[in-house]
BAVONU-326430 format. One record per residue: residue in three letters; z, x, y of N, C-alpha, C in turn; residue number from 1. Coordinates in steps of 0.2 Angstrom, whole numbers, padded with zeros to 4 digits. Example, Ala and Ser with C-alpha at 12.3 -4.5 7.8 and 13.67 -1.06 7.14 Angstrom:
<gudrens>
+---------+-------+-------+-------+-------+-------+-------+-------+-------+-------+-----+
: residuo :  n.zz :  n.xx :  n.yy : ca.zz : ca.xx : ca.yy :  c.zz :  c.xx :  c.yy : num :
+---------+-------+-------+-------+-------+-------+-------+-------+-------+-------+-----+
:     ALA :  0039 :  0066 : -0028 :  0039 :  0062 : -0022 :  0039 :  0066 : -0016 :   1 :
:     SER :  0035 :  0064 : -0011 :  0036 :  0068 : -0005 :  0039 :  0064 :  0000 :   2 :
+---------+-------+-------+-------+-------+-------+-------+-------+-------+-------+-----+
</gudrens>
This chain:
<gudrens>
+---------+-------+-------+-------+-------+-------+-------+-------+-------+-------+-----+
: residuo :  n.zz :  n.xx :  n.yy : ca.zz : ca.xx : ca.yy :  c.zz :  c.xx :  c.yy : num :
+---------+-------+-------+-------+-------+-------+-------+-------+-------+-------+-----+
:     MET :  0479 : -0108 : -0048 :  0475 : -0105 : -0042 :  0470 : -0102 : -0044 :   1 :
:     ASP :  0463 : -0102 : -0040 :  0457 : -0098 : -0042 :  0461 : -0090 : -0042 :   2 :
:     LYS :  0458 : -0087 : -0048 :  0460 : -0080 : -0048 :  0456 : -0075 : -0042 :   3 :
:     SER :  0451 : -0076 : -0039 :  0450 : -0073 : -0034 :  0453 : -0073 : -0028 :   4 :
:     ILE :  0456 : -0079 : -0027 :  0461 : -0080 : -0021 :  0468 : -0076 : -0023 :   5 :
:     THR :  0469 : -0077 : -0029 :  0476 : -0074 : -0031 :  0476 : -0066 : -0031 :   6 :
:     LEU :  0470 : -0063 : -0034 :  0470 : -0056 : -0033 :  0469 : -0053 : -0025 :   7 :
:     ALA :  0466 : -0058 : -0021 :  0465 : -0056 : -0014 :  0471 : -0056 : -0010 :   8 :
:     GLU :  0476 : -0060 : -0012 :  0482 : -0060 : -0010 :  0487 : -0055 : -0011 :   9 :
:     LYS :  0485 : -0053 : -0018 :  0490 : -0048 : -0020 :  0487 : -0041 : -0016 :  10 :
:     LEU :  0482 : -0040 : -0016 :  0478 : -0034 : -0014 :  0480 : -0033 : -0006 :  11 :
:     LEU :  0480 : -0039 : -0002 :  0483 : -0040 :  0004 :  0489 : -0038 :  0005 :  12 :
:     GLN :  0495 : -0039 :  0000 :  0501 : -0038 :  0000 :  0503 : -0032 :  0000 :  13 :
:     ILE :  0499 : -0028 : -0006 :  0501 : -0021 : -0007 :  0496 : -0016 : -0002 :  14 :
:     LYS :  0494 : -0019 :  0003 :  0489 : -0015 :  0008 :  0483 : -0011 :  0004 :  15 :
:     ALA :  0482 : -0015 : -0002 :  0475 : -0011 : -0005 :  0469 : -0014 : -0002 :  16 :
:     LEU :  0470 : -0019 :  0001 :  0464 : -0021 :  0006 :  0468 : -0022 :  0013 :  17 :
:     GLN :  0463 : -0019 :  0018 :  0466 : -0020 :  0026 :  0460 : -0022 :  0030 :  18 :
:     ILE :  0461 : -0025 :  0035 :  0455 : -0028 :  0039 :  0458 : -0025 :  0047 :  19 :
:     ASN :  0454 : -0022 :  0050 :  0454 : -0021 :  0057 :  0447 : -0021 :  0061 :  20 :
:     ILE :  0446 : -0026 :  0064 :  0440 : -0026 :  0067 :  0439 : -0022 :  0074 :  21 :
:     GLU :  0445 : -0022 :  0077 :  0445 : -0018 :  0084 :  0445 : -0011 :  0082 :  22 :
:     LYS :  0447 : -0009 :  0077 :  0447 : -0002 :  0076 :  0444 :  0000 :  0068 :  23 :
:     PRO :  0438 : -0001 :  0068 :  0435 : -0001 :  0061 :  0436 :  0006 :  0058 :  24 :
:     TYR :  0436 :  0005 :  0051 :  0436 :  0011 :  0047 :  0430 :  0015 :  0046 :  25 :
:     THR :  0428 :  0021 :  0044 :  0423 :  0025 :  0043 :  0423 :  0027 :  0035 :  26 :
:     TRP :  0417 :  0024 :  0033 :  0417 :  0025 :  0024 :  0414 :  0033 :  0025 :  27 :
:     ALA :  0415 :  0036 :  0018 :  0412 :  0041 :  0017 :  0404 :  0042 :  0018 :  28 :
:     SER :  0401 :  0036 :  0018 :  0394 :  0036 :  0020 :  0392 :  0037 :  0027 :  29 :
:     GLY :  0398 :  0036 :  0031 :  0396 :  0035 :  0038 :  0396 :  0028 :  0042 :  30 :
:     TRP :  0396 :  0023 :  0037 :  0396 :  0017 :  0039 :  0402 :  0014 :  0042 :  31 :
:     ASN :  0403 :  0011 :  0047 :  0408 :  0008 :  0051 :  0409 :  0002 :  0047 :  32 :
:     SER :  0416 :  0000 :  0046 :  0418 : -0005 :  0042 :  0425 : -0008 :  0043 :  33 :
:     PRO :  0425 : -0015 :  0045 :  0431 : -0018 :  0047 :  0436 : -0019 :  0041 :  34 :
:     ILE :  0434 : -0017 :  0035 :  0438 : -0018 :  0029 :  0439 : -0012 :  0026 :  35 :
:     TYR :  0444 : -0010 :  0023 :  0446 : -0004 :  0019 :  0449 : -0006 :  0013 :  36 :
:     CYS :  0446 : -0005 :  0007 :  0449 : -0007 :  0001 :  0450 :  0000 : -0003 :  37 :
:     ASP :  0456 :  0000 : -0006 :  0459 :  0007 : -0009 :  0462 :  0003 : -0016 :  38 :
:     ASN :  0459 :  0001 : -0020 :  0462 : -0002 : -0027 :  0466 :  0003 : -0031 :  39 :
:     ARG :  0466 :  0010 : -0030 :  0471 :  0015 : -0033 :  0478 :  0012 : -0032 :  40 :
:     LYS :  0479 :  0011 : -0026 :  0486 :  0007 : -0025 :  0489 :  0003 : -0030 :  41 :
:     ILE :  0485 : -0001 : -0034 :  0486 : -0006 : -0038 :  0491 : -0001 : -0044 :  42 :
:     LEU :  0488 :  0004 : -0045 :  0492 :  0008 : -0050 :  0500 :  0009 : -0049 :  43 :
:     SER :  0501 :  0009 : -0043 :  0509 :  0010 : -0041 :  0513 :  0004 : -0042 :  44 :
:     TYR :  0509 : -0002 : -0042 :  0513 : -0009 : -0042 :  0513 : -0012 : -0049 :  45 :
:     PRO :  0517 : -0011 : -0053 :  0516 : -0014 : -0061 :  0515 : -0020 : -0062 :  46 :
:     PHE :  0517 : -0025 : -0059 :  0515 : -0032 : -0059 :  0508 : -0034 : -0057 :  47 :
:     VAL :  0506 : -0030 : -0052 :  0499 : -0032 : -0049 :  0494 : -0028 : -0055 :  48 :
:     ARG :  0496 : -0023 : -0057 :  0492 : -0018 : -0062 :  0492 : -0023 : -0068 :  49 :
:     ASP :  0497 : -0026 : -0070 :  0497 : -0031 : -0076 :  0493 : -0036 : -0076 :  50 :
:     TYR :  0492 : -0039 : -0069 :  0489 : -0045 : -0069 :  0481 : -0044 : -0069 :  51 :
:     VAL :  0480 : -0037 : -0065 :  0472 : -0035 : -0066 :  0470 : -0034 : -0073 :  52 :
:     LYS :  0474 : -0030 : -0076 :  0473 : -0028 : -0084 :  0472 : -0035 : -0088 :  53 :
:     SER :  0477 : -0040 : -0086 :  0476 : -0046 : -0090 :  0469 : -0050 : -0088 :  54 :
:     GLU :  0467 : -0050 : -0082 :  0462 : -0054 : -0080 :  0455 : -0050 : -0082 :  55 :
:     LEU :  0455 : -0043 : -0082 :  0449 : -0040 : -0084 :  0448 : -0041 : -0092 :  56 :
:     ALA :  0454 : -0042 : -0096 :  0453 : -0042 : -0103 :  0450 : -0050 : -0104 :  57 :
:     ASN :  0453 : -0055 : -0100 :  0450 : -0063 : -0101 :  0443 : -0061 : -0100 :  58 :
:     MET :  0442 : -0058 : -0094 :  0433 : -0059 : -0092 :  0429 : -0055 : -0097 :  59 :
:     ILE :  0431 : -0050 : -0101 :  0427 : -0046 : -0105 :  0428 : -0052 : -0112 :  60 :
:     LEU :  0433 : -0054 : -0114 :  0433 : -0058 : -0120 :  0429 : -0064 : -0119 :  61 :
:     GLU :  0428 : -0067 : -0113 :  0424 : -0074 : -0111 :  0417 : -0072 : -0110 :  62 :
:     GLU :  0417 : -0067 : -0106 :  0409 : -0065 : -0104 :  0405 : -0061 : -0108 :  63 :
:     PHE :  0408 : -0056 : -0111 :  0405 : -0050 : -0114 :  0409 : -0050 : -0121 :  64 :
:     GLU :  0409 : -0056 : -0127 :  0413 : -0055 : -0131 :  0410 : -0050 : -0138 :  65 :
:     ASP :  0403 : -0047 : -0136 :  0400 : -0043 : -0140 :  0402 : -0035 : -0139 :  66 :
:     ALA :  0407 : -0035 : -0134 :  0407 : -0028 : -0132 :  0410 : -0023 : -0137 :  67 :
:     GLU :  0407 : -0018 : -0137 :  0410 : -0013 : -0143 :  0414 : -0006 : -0141 :  68 :
:     VAL :  0412 : -0005 : -0133 :  0414 :  0001 : -0129 :  0417 : -0002 : -0123 :  69 :
:     ILE :  0422 :  0001 : -0119 :  0423 :  0000 : -0112 :  0421 :  0007 : -0110 :  70 :
:     ALA :  0418 :  0007 : -0103 :  0416 :  0013 : -0100 :  0418 :  0013 : -0093 :  71 :
:     GLY :  0423 :  0017 : -0090 :  0425 :  0016 : -0085 :  0422 :  0022 : -0080 :  72 :
:     VAL :  0420 :  0019 : -0074 :  0416 :  0023 : -0069 :  0421 :  0028 : -0065 :  73 :
:     ALA :  0420 :  0035 : -0066 :  0424 :  0039 : -0062 :  0423 :  0039 : -0054 :  74 :
:     THR :  0430 :  0040 : -0051 :  0436 :  0040 : -0055 :  0440 :  0034 : -0055 :  75 :
:     ALA :  0439 :  0030 : -0050 :  0444 :  0023 : -0049 :  0444 :  0019 : -0055 :  76 :
:     GLY :  0437 :  0019 : -0058 :  0437 :  0014 : -0063 :  0440 :  0016 : -0069 :  77 :
:     ILE :  0442 :  0023 : -0071 :  0445 :  0025 : -0077 :  0451 :  0022 : -0077 :  78 :
:     PRO :  0457 :  0021 : -0074 :  0463 :  0019 : -0076 :  0463 :  0012 : -0078 :  79 :
:     HIS :  0459 :  0008 : -0075 :  0458 :  0001 : -0076 :  0454 :  0001 : -0083 :  80 :
:     GLY :  0450 :  0004 : -0083 :  0446 :  0004 : -0090 :  0451 :  0006 : -0096 :  81 :
:     VAL :  0455 :  0011 : -0095 :  0459 :  0013 : -0100 :  0464 :  0007 : -0102 :  82 :
:     LEU :  0466 :  0005 : -0097 :  0472 : -0001 : -0098 :  0469 : -0006 : -0102 :  83 :
:     VAL :  0463 : -0008 : -0099 :  0460 : -0016 : -0103 :  0457 : -0013 : -0110 :  84 :
:     ALA :  0455 : -0007 : -0111 :  0452 : -0005 : -0118 :  0458 : -0005 : -0123 :  85 :
:     ASP :  0463 : -0002 : -0121 :  0469 : -0002 : -0124 :  0473 : -0009 : -0126 :  86 :
:     LEU :  0472 : -0013 : -0121 :  0475 : -0021 : -0122 :  0470 : -0024 : -0128 :  87 :
:     ILE :  0464 : -0023 : -0127 :  0459 : -0027 : -0132 :  0456 : -0023 : -0137 :  88 :
:     LYS :  0459 : -0017 : -0138 :  0458 : -0012 : -0144 :  0451 : -0011 : -0145 :  89 :
:     LEU :  0448 : -0008 : -0139 :  0441 : -0005 : -0140 :  0441 :  0002 : -0138 :  90 :
:     PRO :  0436 :  0005 : -0141 :  0435 :  0012 : -0138 :  0434 :  0014 : -0131 :  91 :
:     PHE :  0436 :  0019 : -0128 :  0434 :  0020 : -0122 :  0431 :  0027 : -0120 :  92 :
:     VAL :  0427 :  0026 : -0116 :  0424 :  0031 : -0113 :  0423 :  0032 : -0105 :  93 :
:     TYR :  0422 :  0038 : -0102 :  0422 :  0037 : -0095 :  0415 :  0041 : -0092 :  94 :
:     VAL :  0412 :  0038 : -0086 :  0406 :  0042 : -0084 :  0408 :  0045 : -0077 :  95 :
:     ARG :  0405 :  0052 : -0077 :  0405 :  0055 : -0071 :  0400 :  0053 : -0067 :  96 :
:     ASP :  0401 :  0056 : -0060 :  0395 :  0055 : -0056 :  0389 :  0059 : -0057 :  97 :
:     LYS :  0391 :  0065 : -0060 :  0385 :  0069 : -0063 :  0388 :  0074 : -0068 :  98 :
:     ALA :  0384 :  0076 : -0072 :  0385 :  0081 : -0077 :  0390 :  0086 : -0076 :  99 :
:     LYS :  0396 :  0089 : -0079 :  0399 :  0095 : -0077 :  0394 :  0101 : -0077 : 100 :
:     GLY :  0396 :  0104 : -0072 :  0392 :  0111 : -0071 :  0395 :  0117 : -0077 : 101 :
:     HIS :  0400 :  0115 : -0081 :  0402 :  0120 : -0085 :  0404 :  0116 : -0092 : 102 :
:     GLY :  0407 :  0121 : -0097 :  0409 :  0118 : -0103 :  0402 :  0115 : -0107 : 103 :
:     LEU :  0403 :  0109 : -0110 :  0398 :  0105 : -0113 :  0393 :  0102 : -0109 : 104 :
:     GLY :  0395 :  0102 : -0102 :  0390 :  0099 : -0097 :  0390 :  0091 : -0097 : 105 :
:     ASN :  0395 :  0088 : -0100 :  0395 :  0081 : -0101 :  0395 :  0078 : -0095 : 106 :
:     GLN :  0392 :  0072 : -0095 :  0392 :  0067 : -0089 :  0396 :  0061 : -0093 : 107 :
:     ILE :  0396 :  0060 : -0099 :  0400 :  0054 : -0102 :  0405 :  0058 : -0105 : 108 :
:     GLU :  0412 :  0056 : -0105 :  0418 :  0060 : -0109 :  0420 :  0054 : -0113 : 109 :
:     GLY :  0421 :  0056 : -0120 :  0422 :  0051 : -0126 :  0417 :  0051 : -0130 : 110 :
:     VAL :  0418 :  0047 : -0135 :  0413 :  0046 : -0140 :  0409 :  0039 : -0139 : 111 :
:     ILE :  0403 :  0040 : -0139 :  0398 :  0033 : -0139 :  0392 :  0034 : -0143 : 112 :
:     LYS :  0390 :  0029 : -0147 :  0385 :  0030 : -0152 :  0380 :  0026 : -0150 : 113 :
:     GLU :  0374 :  0028 : -0153 :  0367 :  0026 : -0151 :  0367 :  0017 : -0153 : 114 :
:     GLY :  0366 :  0013 : -0148 :  0365 :  0005 : -0150 :  0372 :  0002 : -0148 : 115 :
:     GLN :  0377 :  0006 : -0146 :  0384 :  0002 : -0146 :  0383 : -0002 : -0139 : 116 :
:     LYS :  0387 : -0008 : -0139 :  0387 : -0013 : -0133 :  0392 : -0011 : -0128 : 117 :
:     VAL :  0390 : -0009 : -0122 :  0396 : -0007 : -0118 :  0396 : -0011 : -0112 : 118 :
:     VAL :  0403 : -0012 : -0110 :  0404 : -0014 : -0103 :  0408 : -0009 : -0099 : 119 :
:     VAL :  0404 : -0010 : -0093 :  0406 : -0005 : -0088 :  0412 : -0008 : -0082 : 120 :
:     ILE :  0416 : -0003 : -0083 :  0423 : -0006 : -0077 :  0422 : -0002 : -0071 : 121 :
:     GLU :  0422 : -0006 : -0066 :  0421 : -0003 : -0059 :  0428 : -0006 : -0054 : 122 :
:     ASP :  0430 : -0001 : -0050 :  0437 : -0004 : -0047 :  0434 : -0007 : -0040 : 123 :
:     LEU :  0427 : -0005 : -0039 :  0425 : -0009 : -0032 :  0419 : -0008 : -0032 : 124 :
:     VAL :  0414 : -0013 : -0030 :  0407 : -0014 : -0030 :  0405 : -0014 : -0023 : 125 :
:     SER :  0402 : -0009 : -0019 :  0400 : -0010 : -0013 :  0391 : -0010 : -0013 : 126 :
:     THR :  0389 : -0004 : -0012 :  0381 : -0005 : -0013 :  0379 : -0006 : -0020 : 127 :
:     GLY :  0382 : -0003 : -0025 :  0381 : -0003 : -0032 :  0378 :  0003 : -0034 : 128 :
:     LYS :  0377 :  0008 : -0030 :  0373 :  0014 : -0032 :  0377 :  0018 : -0037 : 129 :
:     SER :  0384 :  0019 : -0036 :  0388 :  0023 : -0041 :  0389 :  0020 : -0047 : 130 :
:     SER :  0388 :  0014 : -0047 :  0389 :  0008 : -0053 :  0383 :  0009 : -0056 : 131 :
:     LEU :  0377 :  0009 : -0054 :  0371 :  0010 : -0057 :  0370 :  0017 : -0060 : 132 :
:     LYS :  0372 :  0022 : -0056 :  0371 :  0028 : -0059 :  0374 :  0029 : -0065 : 133 :
:     ALA :  0381 :  0026 : -0066 :  0384 :  0026 : -0074 :  0380 :  0021 : -0078 : 134 :
:     VAL :  0378 :  0017 : -0076 :  0374 :  0012 : -0081 :  0368 :  0016 : -0083 : 135 :
:     ASP :  0365 :  0020 : -0079 :  0358 :  0024 : -0081 :  0361 :  0030 : -0086 : 136 :
:     ALA :  0366 :  0033 : -0085 :  0368 :  0038 : -0090 :  0370 :  0035 : -0096 : 137 :
:     LEU :  0373 :  0029 : -0097 :  0375 :  0027 : -0103 :  0369 :  0024 : -0107 : 138 :
:     LYS :  0363 :  0022 : -0102 :  0357 :  0019 : -0106 :  0353 :  0025 : -0109 : 139 :
:     GLU :  0354 :  0031 : -0105 :  0351 :  0038 : -0108 :  0355 :  0040 : -0114 : 140 :
:     ALA :  0362 :  0038 : -0114 :  0365 :  0041 : -0120 :  0363 :  0037 : -0127 : 141 :
:     GLY :  0359 :  0031 : -0124 :  0357 :  0027 : -0131 :  0361 :  0021 : -0131 : 142 :
:     ALA :  0367 :  0020 : -0126 :  0369 :  0013 : -0127 :  0367 :  0007 : -0123 : 143 :
:     GLU :  0369 :  0002 : -0125 :  0366 : -0004 : -0122 :  0372 : -0008 : -0118 : 144 :
:     VAL :  0370 : -0007 : -0110 :  0375 : -0010 : -0106 :  0375 : -0018 : -0105 : 145 :
:     ILE :  0380 : -0021 : -0108 :  0379 : -0029 : -0108 :  0382 : -0032 : -0102 : 146 :
:     GLY :  0385 : -0028 : -0097 :  0388 : -0030 : -0092 :  0393 : -0026 : -0089 : 147 :
:     MET :  0396 : -0029 : -0083 :  0399 : -0024 : -0079 :  0405 : -0029 : -0076 : 148 :
:     CYS :  0411 : -0027 : -0076 :  0417 : -0030 : -0072 :  0421 : -0025 : -0068 : 149 :
:     SER :  0421 : -0029 : -0061 :  0424 : -0025 : -0056 :  0430 : -0029 : -0053 : 150 :
:     LEU :  0436 : -0026 : -0050 :  0441 : -0029 : -0047 :  0439 : -0033 : -0041 : 151 :
:     PHE :  0434 : -0030 : -0037 :  0433 : -0032 : -0030 :  0425 : -0031 : -0029 : 152 :
:     THR :  0422 : -0036 : -0026 :  0415 : -0034 : -0023 :  0415 : -0037 : -0016 : 153 :
:     TYR :  0410 : -0032 : -0013 :  0411 : -0034 : -0005 :  0404 : -0039 : -0005 : 154 :
:     GLU :  0401 : -0040 : -0010 :  0396 : -0046 : -0011 :  0390 : -0043 : -0006 : 155 :
:     PHE :  0387 : -0037 : -0005 :  0383 : -0036 : -0002 :  0376 : -0037 : -0004 : 156 :
:     PRO :  0371 : -0039 :  0000 :  0365 : -0041 : -0002 :  0362 : -0035 : -0006 : 157 :
:     GLN :  0363 : -0029 : -0003 :  0360 : -0024 : -0006 :  0362 : -0023 : -0014 : 158 :
:     SER :  0369 : -0024 : -0015 :  0371 : -0023 : -0022 :  0368 : -0029 : -0026 : 159 :
:     ARG :  0368 : -0035 : -0024 :  0365 : -0040 : -0028 :  0359 : -0039 : -0030 : 160 :
:     GLU :  0355 : -0037 : -0025 :  0348 : -0036 : -0026 :  0347 : -0030 : -0032 : 161 :
:     ALA :  0351 : -0024 : -0030 :  0350 : -0019 : -0035 :  0352 : -0020 : -0043 : 162 :
:     LEU :  0357 : -0024 : -0043 :  0360 : -0026 : -0049 :  0355 : -0031 : -0053 : 163 :
:     GLU :  0352 : -0035 : -0049 :  0348 : -0040 : -0052 :  0341 : -0036 : -0054 : 164 :
:     LYS :  0339 : -0031 : -0050 :  0333 : -0028 : -0052 :  0335 : -0024 : -0058 : 165 :
:     ALA :  0341 : -0020 : -0059 :  0342 : -0017 : -0065 :  0344 : -0021 : -0071 : 166 :
:     ASN :  0344 : -0027 : -0070 :  0347 : -0033 : -0076 :  0353 : -0031 : -0078 : 167 :
:     VAL :  0358 : -0030 : -0073 :  0366 : -0029 : -0075 :  0369 : -0035 : -0072 : 168 :
:     ASN :  0372 : -0038 : -0077 :  0377 : -0044 : -0076 :  0384 : -0042 : -0073 : 169 :
:     LEU :  0386 : -0043 : -0068 :  0392 : -0042 : -0063 :  0397 : -0047 : -0063 : 170 :
:     LYS :  0402 : -0047 : -0066 :  0408 : -0052 : -0065 :  0413 : -0047 : -0062 : 171 :
:     SER :  0416 : -0052 : -0057 :  0421 : -0048 : -0052 :  0428 : -0053 : -0052 : 172 :
:     ILE :  0433 : -0050 : -0052 :  0439 : -0054 : -0052 :  0440 : -0057 : -0044 : 173 :
:     SER :  0439 : -0053 : -0039 :  0438 : -0056 : -0033 :  0434 : -0053 : -0028 : 174 :
:     HIS :  0432 : -0056 : -0023 :  0426 : -0054 : -0019 :  0428 : -0055 : -0012 : 175 :
:     TYR :  0423 : -0053 : -0008 :  0424 : -0053 :  0000 :  0426 : -0061 :  0003 : 176 :
:     SER :  0422 : -0065 :  0000 :  0423 : -0072 :  0002 :  0429 : -0075 :  0001 : 177 :
:     ALA :  0433 : -0072 : -0005 :  0441 : -0075 : -0005 :  0445 : -0070 :  0000 : 178 :
:     LEU :  0443 : -0065 :  0000 :  0447 : -0061 :  0006 :  0446 : -0065 :  0012 : 179 :
:     LEU :  0441 : -0066 :  0015 :  0441 : -0070 :  0021 :  0445 : -0076 :  0021 : 180 :
:     GLU :  0444 : -0080 :  0015 :  0448 : -0086 :  0015 :  0456 : -0085 :  0015 : 181 :
:     VAL :  0458 : -0080 :  0012 :  0465 : -0078 :  0012 :  0467 : -0076 :  0018 : 182 :
:     ALA :  0464 : -0072 :  0021 :  0466 : -0068 :  0027 :  0466 : -0073 :  0033 : 183 :
:     LEU :  0462 : -0078 :  0033 :  0462 : -0082 :  0039 :  0467 : -0088 :  0038 : 184 :
:     LYS :  0469 : -0089 :  0031 :  0474 : -0094 :  0030 :  0481 : -0090 :  0031 : 185 :
:     GLN :  0481 : -0084 :  0030 :  0488 : -0081 :  0032 :  0488 : -0078 :  0040 : 186 :
:     GLY :  0483 : -0079 :  0044 :  0483 : -0076 :  0050 :  0482 : -0070 :  0052 : 187 :
:     ILE :  0480 : -0066 :  0046 :  0477 : -0060 :  0047 :  0471 : -0059 :  0052 : 188 :
:     ILE :  0467 : -0064 :  0051 :  0461 : -0064 :  0055 :  0461 : -0070 :  0058 : 189 :
:     LYS :  0458 : -0071 :  0064 :  0457 : -0078 :  0068 :  0450 : -0081 :  0066 : 190 :
:     GLU :  0449 : -0087 :  0069 :  0443 : -0090 :  0067 :  0438 : -0088 :  0070 : 191 :
:     ASN :  0439 : -0085 :  0076 :  0432 : -0083 :  0080 :  0431 : -0076 :  0078 : 192 :
:     GLN :  0435 : -0074 :  0073 :  0433 : -0067 :  0069 :  0428 : -0067 :  0064 : 193 :
:     VAL :  0428 : -0073 :  0060 :  0426 : -0074 :  0054 :  0417 : -0072 :  0055 : 194 :
:     GLU :  0415 : -0075 :  0060 :  0408 : -0074 :  0061 :  0404 : -0067 :  0061 : 195 :
:     GLU :  0409 : -0063 :  0064 :  0408 : -0056 :  0065 :  0409 : -0053 :  0059 : 196 :
:     LEU :  0414 : -0055 :  0054 :  0415 : -0052 :  0048 :  0409 : -0054 :  0042 : 197 :
:     HIS :  0407 : -0059 :  0044 :  0400 : -0061 :  0040 :  0395 : -0057 :  0042 : 198 :
:     LYS :  0394 : -0056 :  0048 :  0387 : -0051 :  0051 :  0388 : -0045 :  0048 : 199 :
:     TRP :  0394 : -0042 :  0047 :  0396 : -0035 :  0044 :  0393 : -0035 :  0037 : 200 :
:     ARG :  0395 : -0041 :  0033 :  0393 : -0040 :  0026 :  0386 : -0042 :  0025 : 201 :
:     GLU :  0383 : -0045 :  0029 :  0375 : -0046 :  0029 :  0372 : -0040 :  0031 : 202 :
:     ASN :  0375 : -0036 :  0036 :  0371 : -0029 :  0038 :  0376 : -0023 :  0039 : 203 :
:     PRO :  0379 : -0021 :  0033 :  0385 : -0017 :  0035 :  0382 : -0009 :  0037 : 204 :
:     GLU :  0375 : -0008 :  0036 :  0374 : -0001 :  0038 :  0373 : -0001 :  0044 : 205 :
:     ASN :  0371 : -0006 :  0048 :  0369 : -0006 :  0056 :  0376 : -0009 :  0060 : 206 :
:     TRP :  0381 : -0011 :  0057 :  0385 : -0015 :  0061 :  0388 : -0010 :  0065 : 207 :
:     LYS :  0390 : -0011 :  0071 :  0394 : -0008 :  0076 :  0398 : -0012 :  0079 : 208 :
:     ARG :  0403 : -0010 :  0081 :  0409 : -0014 :  0086 :  0409 : -0012 :  0092 : 209 :
+---------+-------+-------+-------+-------+-------+-------+-------+-------+-------+-----+
</gudrens>
């Protein structure tokens, strides 16, 4: 089975992905959303966690075979990054949203050397802003970011454009299109709700219910 469908099924099963068009969720950004994704829940389900770790490892080995370092984006990208780095035996670092205000003032924690080829791990890509902030920090440290892997992406036009502009190659295990396909098949959503869910994806910032 298509891995994007398989992971969407698993995320719905453990309620890491939830859909509610009638009572939308409010994101930290203030956006209204019919979808809520909390991939931290994966960590509490060993078999789902193993599946994600294995798929991430396969993705890195197939798509970014020159990778020398794995970098997790704080905070939700850290555990998955650690797991996959351990599996494929590569060094691991993580990137904070901003430099610490005390101690050494690090934004990147761990050891990274000039010119090393890095793959960034994100749990979720929405607009791509936090992901690209991490990419910029790694580049400033002298690393070469050769790609990014995520567990799930909303496939927003904004993120696609931002990542293309930054020349970042994103590969994701699952995505919004797979979620809709599975949710429709399982009866979580109805046929007449699909169009509304597509509208949200195309213009999430201004979507109202």
